[in-house]
C-alpha positions as MATLAB code, in Angstrom:
seq = 'MRRFAPTMFFLTLPFLIAAAPAAETIETVAGTGKPGDNGSEGVATETNIDQPFGLEFGPDAALYICEVGQHRVRRLDVASGRLTTVAGYGRRGYAGDGGPATDAELNEPYEVRFDSKGNLHFVEMRNHVVRRVDAQTGRISTVAGTGKAGYGGDGGPATAAELRDPHSIAFDAGDRLYIADIGNHRIRRVDPKTGQIETLAGNGQKRLPHDGDPARDKPILGPRALFILGDDLWIALREGNSIWRIDLGYGAIHHVACTGGKGFSGDGGPALQAAFNGPKGITVDRFGRIVVADTENQAIREIDFRSGLIRTLAGAGPVQEPATLAERKATDATLAERKATDATVAQRKAALGDGGPPTKALLDRPHGVCLGPDGSVYIGDTNHHCVRKVARPAWRDFTEPPAEFAGNLGTYRSPLKFADGTDVRTPEDWTKRRQEILASWQRRLGAWPPLVERPAVEYLESAARDGYVEHHVHVQVSPEGKLADGYLLAPEGDGPFPAVLVPFYEPLTSIGRGQKGRGTHDYGWQLVRRGFVTLSIGTPAALESLGGDTRKLLVESGVSERRQPLTMLAYVAANCHTALAQMPQVDPQRIGVIGLSYGGKWSMFASCLYEKFACAVWSDPGIVFNEQNANVNYWEPWYLGYDPQAQRKPGIPSAENPRTGLYKEMVEAGEDLVDLHALMAPRPLLVSGGTEDPPRNWRALNHLVAVNRLLGYEHRVALTARSGHVPTPAALALELEFLEYWLNRGE';
ca = [
      53.326  141.561   66.619;
      56.949  142.647   66.838;
      59.242  139.763   65.875;
      62.637  139.253   67.409;
      65.614  137.716   65.640;
      68.104  136.278   68.121;
      71.728  137.024   67.299;
      73.895  133.933   67.180;
      77.181  135.634   68.115;
      78.125  136.613   71.652;
      80.834  138.773   73.179;
      82.688  137.278   76.115;
      84.272  140.299   77.767;
      83.890  139.497   81.470;
      82.728  142.930   82.554;
      79.996  143.085   79.903;
      78.140  139.845   80.636;
      77.445  139.819   84.337;
      75.007  138.851   87.006;
      72.326  141.319   88.039;
      74.146  144.445   89.219;
      74.023  145.039   92.940;
      72.363  148.430   92.482;
      69.200  146.445   91.798;
      67.644  145.574   95.129;
      64.974  143.157   96.222;
      62.236  143.915   98.725;
      59.162  142.269  100.204;
      55.904  143.977   99.226;
      53.386  141.536  100.735;
      53.383  138.789  103.328;
      55.084  138.392  106.689;
      57.089  135.274  105.930;
      54.720  133.135  107.987;
      52.132  130.650  106.686;
      48.612  130.464  108.064;
      45.799  133.012  108.194;
      45.999  136.191  110.249;
      43.204  138.039  108.452;
      41.627  138.483  105.063;
      42.810  142.061  104.689;
      45.226  144.607  106.109;
      48.632  146.159  105.567;
      50.235  143.896  102.993;
      53.545  143.439  104.804;
      51.717  142.654  108.066;
      49.263  140.155  106.559;
      50.153  136.509  105.993;
      50.177  135.125  102.476;
      50.313  131.355  102.677;
      52.177  129.993   99.628;
      51.798  132.649   96.905;
      51.841  131.173   93.403;
      50.665  133.025   90.280;
      50.748  136.836   90.096;
      49.229  139.273   87.620;
      48.522  143.000   87.415;
      44.882  143.759   86.721;
      43.362  146.552   84.642;
      43.056  148.559   87.878;
      46.887  148.517   88.284;
      46.567  146.325   91.391;
      48.537  143.103   91.852;
      46.475  139.898   92.127;
      47.970  136.945   93.986;
      46.980  133.273   94.094;
      47.276  132.150   97.723;
      47.455  128.386   97.458;
      47.838  127.642  101.146;
      44.604  129.397  102.101;
      42.697  128.758   98.839;
      42.162  132.443   98.065;
      42.904  135.100   95.465;
      44.220  138.304   97.025;
      44.469  141.868   95.732;
      47.375  144.170   96.566;
      46.800  147.884   96.073;
      50.375  148.776   95.223;
      49.904  152.490   95.889;
      48.463  152.107   99.403;
      50.044  148.781  100.347;
      46.671  147.341  101.387;
      45.834  143.669  100.879;
      42.277  142.377  100.425;
      40.601  139.122   99.354;
      38.670  138.930   96.078;
      37.888  135.198   95.856;
      37.692  132.356   98.388;
      37.435  132.563  102.152;
      40.057  130.071  103.253;
      38.135  126.806  103.135;
      39.226  124.084  100.748;
      36.442  122.869   98.469;
      34.535  123.399   95.260;
      31.411  125.422   95.906;
      29.853  128.854   95.507;
      29.209  129.180   91.759;
      26.558  131.818   91.137;
      27.283  133.667   94.366;
      29.849  136.210   95.580;
      33.399  135.086   94.867;
      34.441  135.896   98.431;
      31.968  133.266   99.709;
      33.189  130.513   97.372;
      35.275  127.482   98.235;
      38.436  127.068   96.148;
      41.056  124.346   95.991;
      44.586  125.575   95.296;
      44.279  128.454   92.813;
      47.512  128.455   90.797;
      47.334  131.213   88.171;
      45.296  134.383   87.632;
      44.590  136.305   84.406;
      42.137  138.918   83.074;
      40.159  138.989   79.841;
      39.674  142.163   77.796;
      36.541  143.111   79.770;
      38.387  142.995   83.074;
      36.862  139.745   84.284;
      39.191  137.878   86.618;
      39.936  134.220   85.816;
      41.946  131.718   87.809;
      42.797  128.057   87.479;
      42.243  125.676   90.401;
      44.638  122.774   90.149;
      42.981  120.444   92.672;
      39.463  121.138   91.382;
      40.597  120.653   87.751;
      38.684  123.784   86.640;
      39.019  127.366   85.484;
      36.733  129.852   87.230;
      35.676  133.394   86.491;
      34.788  136.387   88.675;
      32.533  138.883   86.917;
      34.058  142.370   86.940;
      30.648  144.023   87.437;
      28.903  141.729   89.914;
      31.765  139.968   91.703;
      29.973  136.634   91.233;
      31.902  133.451   90.494;
      31.298  130.769   87.855;
      33.121  127.857   86.220;
      34.171  128.329   82.597;
      36.143  125.111   81.968;
      36.344  121.700   83.595;
      33.865  119.521   85.468;
      35.640  119.267   88.805;
      36.847  115.740   88.038;
      40.261  114.784   86.725;
      40.426  113.273   83.255;
      40.800  114.014   79.592;
      37.929  114.503   77.210;
      35.359  116.874   75.793;
      37.165  118.373   72.805;
      34.656  119.813   70.361;
      32.041  120.326   73.062;
      31.352  122.800   75.867;
      34.394  123.562   77.997;
      32.302  123.175   81.153;
      31.637  119.537   80.187;
      35.285  118.779   79.398;
      37.689  117.081   81.758;
      41.060  118.562   82.700;
      43.800  117.014   84.802;
      45.719  119.247   87.218;
      45.564  122.449   85.125;
      48.270  124.874   86.254;
      48.210  128.029   84.141;
      45.970  130.088   81.844;
      46.350  132.922   79.352;
      44.191  135.044   77.038;
      44.909  136.165   73.504;
      43.656  139.419   71.961;
      40.418  137.704   70.921;
      39.736  136.528   74.493;
      40.383  132.896   73.644;
      41.319  131.091   76.849;
      44.432  128.874   76.854;
      44.861  126.245   79.572;
      48.049  124.437   80.577;
      46.511  120.983   81.084;
      49.721  119.652   82.576;
      48.387  116.315   83.800;
      47.349  115.489   80.227;
      50.526  116.984   78.692;
      48.408  119.230   76.497;
      47.486  122.859   75.977;
      43.733  123.376   75.570;
      41.888  126.365   74.112;
      38.357  127.673   74.725;
      36.506  129.789   72.168;
      34.763  132.718   73.921;
      31.887  132.843   71.407;
      30.938  129.173   71.371;
      32.347  128.062   74.704;
      33.812  125.015   72.987;
      37.165  123.530   73.898;
      39.902  122.032   71.712;
      43.474  120.804   72.059;
      46.011  123.241   70.618;
      49.228  121.379   71.442;
      50.261  118.006   72.822;
      49.042  114.471   72.284;
      49.529  113.076   75.767;
      52.994  111.676   75.100;
      55.657  112.685   77.588;
      58.298  113.896   75.156;
      59.832  117.228   74.211;
      58.567  118.771   70.972;
      60.775  119.220   67.918;
      61.764  122.746   66.994;
      59.671  124.036   64.087;
      57.077  121.248   64.152;
      53.337  121.958   64.114;
      52.206  122.135   67.754;
      48.935  120.291   67.193;
      48.947  116.499   67.696;
      52.648  116.466   68.638;
      54.157  115.756   72.082;
      54.658  118.469   74.691;
      56.184  117.564   78.058;
      54.658  119.129   81.171;
      53.348  122.544   80.050;
      53.380  124.340   83.422;
      53.169  128.087   82.674;
      51.732  130.135   79.806;
      51.998  133.743   78.695;
      50.668  135.392   75.536;
      52.097  138.467   73.858;
      50.683  139.378   70.479;
      50.614  136.286   68.290;
      53.020  134.292   70.435;
      52.207  131.803   73.179;
      55.185  131.342   75.508;
      55.425  128.101   77.479;
      57.536  126.918   80.395;
      57.765  123.123   80.445;
      58.136  121.839   84.001;
      59.266  118.280   83.286;
      60.788  119.450   80.025;
      62.999  122.038   81.816;
      62.858  124.396   78.854;
      61.068  127.357   77.247;
      59.138  127.177   73.987;
      57.062  129.490   71.807;
      54.041  128.698   69.652;
      53.410  131.029   66.743;
      49.631  131.276   66.990;
      49.365  132.480   63.411;
      51.148  129.501   61.889;
      50.788  126.931   64.653;
      54.466  125.993   64.762;
      56.357  125.490   68.013;
      59.872  126.842   68.493;
      62.605  126.120   71.038;
      63.617  129.274   72.936;
      65.754  128.306   75.916;
      67.433  125.481   77.840;
      68.457  122.007   76.811;
      65.710  120.076   78.610;
      68.098  118.507   81.083;
      68.035  119.441   84.768;
      70.703  121.796   86.046;
      71.599  125.357   86.921;
      73.945  126.750   84.317;
      74.399  129.025   81.327;
      74.478  132.546   82.772;
      76.170  134.956   80.395;
      75.858  132.645   77.421;
      73.304  131.394   74.907;
      69.986  130.526   76.536;
      69.623  127.435   74.350;
      72.670  125.945   76.073;
      71.513  126.757   79.616;
      69.850  124.457   82.125;
      66.716  124.903   84.273;
      65.204  122.761   86.985;
      61.415  122.705   87.029;
      60.452  126.165   85.660;
      56.964  127.110   86.882;
      56.299  130.715   85.906;
      56.874  132.881   82.843;
      56.234  136.431   81.653;
      57.443  138.394   78.600;
      57.605  142.101   77.791;
      57.360  143.845   74.422;
      61.133  144.249   74.196;
      61.705  140.502   74.238;
      62.629  140.159   77.895;
      61.562  136.705   79.095;
      61.446  136.232   82.868;
      61.159  132.678   84.216;
      60.672  131.281   87.711;
      63.357  128.570   87.776;
      61.614  127.042   90.755;
      63.773  124.141   91.853;
      66.899  126.242   91.332;
      65.548  128.864   93.767;
      66.122  131.529   91.117;
      64.516  133.892   88.652;
      66.177  133.807   85.229;
      65.978  136.441   82.505;
      66.444  135.824   78.777;
      66.945  138.536   76.169;
      65.182  137.040   73.158;
      66.929  139.387   70.720;
      70.421  138.357   71.778;
      69.630  134.876   73.067;
      71.604  135.531   76.270;
      70.500  134.406   79.726;
      71.287  135.633   83.231;
      70.064  135.138   86.777;
      67.935  138.093   87.806;
      67.244  137.078   91.404;
      68.016  134.258   93.798;
      71.281  132.812   95.011;
      70.631  129.528   93.226;
      70.179  125.985   94.487;
      71.403  125.180   97.975;
      74.584  123.171   97.690;
      74.891  119.982   99.741;
      77.298  120.718  102.631;
      80.465  118.686  102.357;
      81.136  118.054  106.037;
      79.110  117.313  109.138;
      80.043  120.716  110.603;
      78.918  122.465  107.437;
      75.637  120.523  107.477;
      75.000  121.536  111.073;
      75.782  125.175  110.274;
      73.491  125.083  107.250;
      70.686  123.488  109.263;
      71.076  126.143  111.954;
      70.973  128.942  109.405;
      67.873  127.555  107.739;
      66.208  127.041  111.103;
      66.948  130.628  112.088;
      65.747  131.912  108.734;
      62.433  130.079  108.983;
      61.878  130.567  112.721;
      58.265  131.569  113.305;
      59.172  133.634  116.350;
      61.609  135.817  114.428;
      60.506  139.372  113.777;
      59.418  140.431  110.307;
      62.512  142.639  110.037;
      64.783  139.732  111.013;
      63.196  137.423  108.468;
      63.488  140.016  105.714;
      67.138  140.642  106.500;
      67.854  136.916  106.557;
      66.282  136.521  103.130;
      68.323  139.360  101.618;
      65.825  142.226  101.429;
      67.505  145.520  100.636;
      70.476  143.832   99.007;
      71.417  142.526   95.560;
      68.695  140.261   94.112;
      71.244  137.617   93.141;
      72.355  137.317   96.759;
      68.786  136.926   98.045;
      67.366  133.612   99.234;
      64.294  132.311   97.413;
      62.413  129.129   98.302;
      60.611  127.452   95.393;
      59.286  130.605   93.674;
      56.284  129.766   91.474;
      54.978  133.058   90.094;
      56.486  135.971   88.196;
      54.951  139.015   86.554;
      56.051  142.428   85.355;
      54.705  145.611   86.897;
      53.613  148.603   84.803;
      57.081  150.115   85.311;
      58.898  146.920   84.328;
      59.686  145.828   87.896;
      59.635  142.061   88.447;
      57.269  140.648   91.089;
      57.956  137.186   92.504;
      55.723  134.750   94.341;
      58.333  133.474   96.820;
      56.208  130.483   97.695;
      57.825  128.743  100.643;
      58.906  132.048  102.149;
      55.211  133.059  102.123;
      55.762  136.501  100.644;
      55.682  138.479   97.419;
      58.917  140.195   96.500;
      59.852  142.859   94.014;
      62.974  143.565   91.982;
      62.612  147.203   90.998;
      63.350  148.305   87.472;
      65.926  151.117   87.435;
      64.356  154.460   86.552;
      66.923  155.140   83.830;
      65.618  152.146   81.852;
      62.586  154.261   80.910;
      64.952  156.418   78.855;
      66.426  153.624   76.731;
      63.483  153.830   74.332;
      63.260  156.989   72.181;
      60.015  158.939   71.858;
      57.786  157.614   69.082;
      58.749  160.410   66.699;
      62.415  159.419   66.893;
      62.089  155.640   67.167;
      64.180  154.107   64.392;
      64.982  157.565   63.006;
      68.636  157.607   61.902;
      68.604  161.143   60.563;
      71.055  161.967   57.797;
      74.095  160.702   59.653;
      76.439  158.278   57.953;
      76.063  154.817   59.459;
      79.022  153.443   61.436;
      77.878  149.997   60.250;
      79.488  150.591   56.874;
      83.141  150.126   56.155;
      85.038  152.989   54.568;
      84.680  151.240   51.198;
      80.879  151.222   51.547;
      80.372  147.527   52.358;
      78.032  146.625   55.193;
      78.987  145.436   58.662;
      76.884  142.285   59.094;
      78.400  140.300   61.972;
      80.150  140.937   65.289;
      83.352  139.764   63.626;
      82.840  142.453   60.978;
      82.286  144.993   63.737;
      85.622  144.164   65.366;
      87.339  145.116   62.108;
      85.129  148.166   61.564;
      85.791  149.384   65.113;
      89.524  149.317   64.463;
      88.935  151.216   61.246;
      86.939  153.913   63.078;
      89.513  154.174   65.866;
      92.350  154.547   63.374;
      90.369  157.246   61.583;
      89.949  159.233   64.787;
      93.620  158.829   65.666;
      94.447  160.264   62.262;
      91.973  163.109   62.654;
      92.910  164.104   66.184;
      96.559  163.155   66.315;
      97.879  159.917   67.756;
      98.444  159.667   71.501;
     101.876  159.562   73.069;
     102.564  156.281   74.889;
     100.381  155.822   77.946;
     102.087  156.024   81.329;
     102.546  152.466   82.572;
     102.500  153.354   86.278;
     101.299  156.929   86.789;
     102.660  158.515   89.935;
     100.097  159.815   92.444;
     101.424  162.440   94.846;
      99.381  162.835   98.047;
      99.635  166.449   99.160;
      97.279  166.452  102.128;
      94.524  164.247  103.490;
      91.508  164.813  105.699;
      88.944  162.482  107.237;
      85.395  163.405  106.273;
      82.048  161.893  107.206;
      82.455  158.272  106.078;
      85.304  158.872  103.624;
      88.809  160.285  103.277;
      89.644  163.244  101.054;
      93.101  163.367   99.487;
      94.433  166.356   97.562;
      96.564  164.730   94.848;
      98.648  165.363   91.787;
      98.400  162.616   89.162;
     101.030  162.011   86.496;
      99.362  162.284   83.088;
     102.289  162.147   80.640;
     105.595  160.298   80.296;
     107.381  163.637   80.757;
     105.883  163.968   84.220;
     103.129  166.522   83.641;
     100.605  166.532   86.446;
      96.876  167.000   86.821;
      95.544  168.568   89.985;
      92.749  166.641   91.658;
      90.984  165.237   94.678;
      90.777  161.542   95.421;
      87.821  160.632   97.635;
      87.790  157.115   99.075;
      85.172  155.388  101.244;
      86.276  153.962  104.572;
      87.313  150.323  104.285;
      89.617  148.231  102.147;
      87.468  147.682   99.085;
      87.886  146.908   96.301;
      85.390  149.602   95.361;
      84.095  150.733   91.985;
      85.549  154.045   90.878;
      84.580  157.013   88.735;
      86.721  159.671   87.086;
      85.155  163.149   87.188;
      86.776  165.695   84.847;
      85.764  169.377   84.922;
      87.264  172.865   84.594;
      88.631  172.502   88.136;
      88.203  169.747   90.747;
      86.661  171.656   93.671;
      83.203  171.827   92.095;
      83.127  168.070   91.687;
      83.839  167.451   95.375;
      81.195  169.918   96.560;
      83.539  172.729   97.551;
      83.037  175.061   94.621;
      80.727  178.055   94.493;
      78.339  176.206   92.184;
      77.410  172.642   91.440;
      76.237  171.543   94.862;
      73.449  169.033   94.418;
      73.630  169.238   90.615;
      77.089  168.176   89.437;
      79.206  167.621   92.552;
      79.661  164.101   91.246;
      82.785  163.169   93.191;
      81.145  163.919   96.548;
      77.812  162.364   95.596;
      79.428  159.126   94.489;
      81.858  158.625   97.380;
      78.851  158.753   99.696;
      77.465  155.827   97.678;
      80.581  153.712   98.085;
      82.677  154.770   95.065;
      86.279  155.879   94.900;
      86.232  159.104   92.892;
      89.018  161.065   91.240;
      88.009  164.613   90.360;
      90.474  166.465   88.134;
      90.744  169.844   86.469;
      92.089  171.022   83.154;
      95.598  169.757   82.373;
      98.333  172.428   82.411;
      96.427  174.352   85.090;
      99.282  173.645   87.517;
     101.763  175.366   85.226;
      99.422  178.325   84.658;
      97.528  178.824   87.904;
      94.445  180.955   87.344;
      94.756  180.629   83.598;
      91.695  180.568   81.339;
      90.684  177.000   80.462;
      90.137  177.826   76.804;
      93.550  179.421   76.494;
      95.189  176.485   78.225;
      93.535  174.045   75.829;
      94.607  176.026   72.765;
      98.150  176.255   74.103;
      98.062  172.487   74.655;
      97.033  172.000   71.040;
      99.843  174.215   69.867;
     102.492  172.506   71.997;
     101.310  168.967   71.261;
     100.220  169.624   67.658;
      97.020  167.687   68.345;
      93.371  168.601   68.759;
      92.798  169.495   72.447;
      89.973  166.992   72.916;
      92.249  164.066   72.216;
      94.738  165.310   74.811;
      91.918  165.473   77.347;
      91.033  161.874   76.496;
      94.698  160.905   76.861;
      94.849  162.487   80.305;
      91.685  160.605   81.298;
      93.186  157.310   80.114;
      96.229  157.830   82.350;
      93.960  158.721   85.264;
      92.079  155.469   84.624;
      95.378  153.606   84.897;
      96.202  155.420   88.125;
      92.835  154.419   89.603;
      93.088  150.829   88.349;
      96.435  150.406   90.130;
      95.088  151.534   93.510;
      94.555  148.529   95.815;
      91.149  149.795   96.994;
      89.786  150.014   93.407;
      88.314  147.235   91.279;
      90.030  147.852   87.901;
      87.122  146.308   85.967;
      84.608  148.772   87.435;
      85.798  152.262   86.548;
      83.439  154.724   84.876;
      83.559  158.374   83.865;
      81.084  161.245   84.198;
      81.173  164.933   83.328;
      78.944  167.933   82.622;
      79.210  170.300   79.621;
      82.962  170.740   79.021;
      83.416  167.777   81.350;
      80.798  165.962   79.269;
      82.817  166.458   76.081;
      85.898  165.324   77.955;
      84.066  162.234   79.205;
      82.704  161.479   75.743;
      86.059  161.518   73.982;
      87.733  159.690   76.872;
      85.244  156.832   77.047;
      85.040  156.424   73.278;
      88.772  156.512   72.639;
      89.735  154.448   75.712;
      87.727  151.252   75.923;
      88.741  150.367   79.487;
      86.134  152.732   80.908;
      83.348  150.299   81.803;
      80.529  152.822   81.318;
      80.005  156.556   80.915;
      77.649  159.434   81.616;
      77.857  162.418   79.288;
      75.835  165.244   80.795;
      74.667  167.668   78.110;
      77.914  168.037   76.173;
      76.292  168.373   72.750;
      76.901  164.963   71.215;
      76.654  166.118   67.583;
      77.564  169.209   65.598;
      74.917  171.943   65.754;
      75.660  175.440   64.514;
      72.200  176.580   65.632;
      73.367  176.336   69.226;
      76.348  178.502   70.158;
      77.097  176.403   73.240;
      77.772  173.210   71.295;
      80.878  174.981   69.892;
      82.989  172.138   68.535;
      84.236  174.701   66.004;
      86.301  176.511   68.642;
      90.082  175.947   68.667;
      89.951  174.575   72.201;
      87.816  171.642   70.962;
      88.077  170.579   67.287;
      88.814  173.867   65.533;
      92.496  174.025   66.360;
      94.473  174.906   63.210;
      98.215  175.729   63.383;
      97.784  177.848   60.243;
      94.756  179.895   61.276;
      93.257  181.413   64.429;
      89.520  182.109   64.321;
      87.568  184.311   66.703;
      85.131  182.720   69.183;
      81.556  182.307   67.985;
      79.383  180.440   65.493;
      81.084  179.987   62.108;
      80.217  182.560   59.465;
      81.656  183.976   56.255;
      83.595  186.530   58.308;
      84.638  183.922   60.900;
      84.934  180.638   58.984;
      85.423  177.120   60.244;
      88.945  175.915   60.913;
      90.881  172.791   61.776;
      89.418  169.331   62.069;
      85.924  170.738   62.527;
      86.086  172.339   59.057;
      87.452  169.130   57.548;
      84.677  167.007   59.027;
      81.790  169.321   58.171;
      82.929  169.675   54.580;
      83.189  165.865   54.318;
      79.667  165.399   55.716;
      81.036  163.774   58.879;
      79.861  164.099   62.483;
      80.508  162.346   65.808;
      78.264  159.320   65.243;
      81.104  156.940   64.440;
      82.904  158.177   67.570;
      79.816  157.265   69.667;
      79.862  153.813   68.085;
      83.186  153.075   69.796;
      81.245  152.881   73.099;
      79.426  149.696   72.067;
      78.586  147.540   73.904;
      79.554  149.477   77.043;
      76.606  151.261   78.687;
      76.087  154.968   78.028;
      73.759  157.591   79.480;
      73.480  160.944   77.737;
      71.936  163.191   80.375;
      70.352  165.644   77.973;
      69.446  169.295   78.457;
      69.597  172.343   76.195;
      72.503  170.928   74.163;
      71.183  167.366   73.869;
      67.403  167.415   73.405;
      65.392  164.282   72.484;
      66.011  164.820   68.746;
      69.579  163.656   69.339;
      68.151  160.126   69.442;
      68.651  160.306   65.663;
      72.378  160.079   66.331;
      72.170  157.630   69.237;
      70.004  155.233   67.236;
      73.154  154.371   65.311;
      74.846  153.313   68.554;
      71.724  151.310   69.435;
      72.033  149.555   66.071;
      75.651  148.609   66.785;
      74.710  147.264   70.225;
      71.864  145.293   68.684;
      74.218  143.721   66.158;
      76.354  142.625   69.105;
      73.316  141.209   70.898;
      72.722  143.938   73.490;
      69.680  146.018   74.378;
      69.097  148.866   76.835;
      72.746  149.955   76.786;
      71.991  153.490   75.493;
      69.848  156.066   77.294;
      69.010  159.731   76.676;
      67.227  161.690   79.381;
      65.721  165.156   79.006;
      65.620  168.316   81.096;
      64.808  171.929   80.229;
      68.086  173.490   81.369;
      71.781  172.872   80.932;
      72.657  172.232   84.580;
      71.270  168.936   85.943;
      68.134  169.108   88.022;
      67.931  166.978   91.200;
      65.928  164.417   89.202;
      68.534  164.366   86.402;
      71.351  163.993   88.941;
      69.538  161.071   90.579;
      69.272  159.288   87.212;
      72.947  159.876   86.453;
      74.016  158.455   89.805;
      71.610  155.519   89.570;
      72.981  154.640   86.140;
      76.546  154.474   87.466;
      75.449  152.523   90.532;
      73.612  150.011   88.358;
      76.461  149.294   85.976;
      79.430  149.585   88.338;
      78.099  148.188   91.622;
      77.972  144.554   90.552;
      80.088  143.302   93.442;
      81.493  140.202   91.667;
];
């Protein structure tokens, strides 16, 4: 079992701790929004689901749903969108054991789980039992409870024991069955070999446990939902308004989240200081992501167990009491319209927020949550009579390195060591170490001139396009008035919009008007169509030397400025950021940067050296030195090989054509770019890898992951893979999705 150690220090930069970004969307995958029964099977979004509670994916990759209102368990084939019934036929009762599950009478099935053999189990709250559907025969039987409410039977057969309003169940790796016996304020456990039942936690007293105490024979207040991962049993306490964990190896219970008092608070801060109101569902993934149905707050909350931080994943939160009579009437009218039974399915979905940001969506007493195979979150939106899904962004699949590179730090020097060799142990240490690294790079590259306080933007010509306006602009990028040629694309409307800087050899490719790049790296055009302001620029000094070779221009810039060219590119990008941030239609907190190849190197140095870029995409720049690949070429004078005393020929360093400049200095000192990458933390980064950045470059990025982890952040670093240098359509889609996710928050 992987253990997680929550970090007790938290950054408070406002653009780093945020609500669920708006690029996440919520959708309905089953149910029409109406209660009642309109058939036992059919197209999932055309078939009623009356009060969905517990959800779980089965071994067949289908989603199983407890339908409390019609006393059934349903099966959703996610691939086909078909809904069928696997247990119960809609009549309330307790009958049918020994026969087909679809002929049985159930009474409010609350939670569904599977054992290791694929047998389906569900708990019936009103019948006070747990029942089982055989995976081979489809026949139903009772495995715990007598059908009568009570407490008793420990040490004997589970089928002779009494339960009181059981709500949730879970299985461990040994197929032991755990039961949330909420009416008795206990957690019970059934041995699969003997069939005997025992009490694992709780003594019937209605009090919160004490952190670190043995779970057995101690109080536990309202255990409503259970989930097991490895050796840990996770518990949501309904009356206790908090989350706890029992270490099944040692038997101790530990406090994970929320104070125990009712409320709706804590987003962006430590989960232990947050407040819930009647949590009734819980699920956990192997990375320590805890998802909770905060039922009475009409929200789904997410806790990162490693960092201890909490956020709202979905739901607009509790309905506030209107202050005036007019407001109350308006609220009543809105709710009536939203719940109108004669409204169309499309109208109901739109009213609930489908297709929009999950945190703007309306939920009504959600009871069930589970994670899909791809990490998407499924929600039993109980009083809206539907199952909804918050999709996991595709780029998240690339935040975990392949097994061969997991935890592999290569031979790179760790950025988590001060120059004197002492370790960086705390976020406070990292603040000092970051300044040390930044000062080192300023020394290596040459310090920047002062940034332009208010860069001038000259609009040369403008043209209305399909849904946006294209401006040909010159942007001031130095105090002396030097200009960068570019194109500013702005969506129609006032904004404020997120923005992205797109540097490349020249700006026409980035806006889709070059000979190449269409559909692969025309980032400026692709992003404006998604609601971003984009500024695409070309190489500085191009205006003074029209038609000049980019490499020559960069070397000449190094000569004139007596600095390495890459730092001047970063300086230009920083001034362009300022120009964007001062535009009234741009949100200054939501400006990113993206570039391919040369533009990728430019983006890398810009985002690392200028921390106001909120996130970055580096598309196959070559993020570390590699003299086996001629295209990585940091040794060239137009990148890091500039040397006022020596001029080398292009090509891989050799005895006849030795290293020069800063590149020579760094290689001979055993240095690389890993400490530069570290300056990104904790801002999100996607390296869109191709021929220059294959998966083995995780060995460098793992150091950045380690810095993020020290700061309490996960999934902030991603490395994708493609076979060529130029992005494929799939690679482009991931790059754009990444920027949409991190910049489209809409706060």
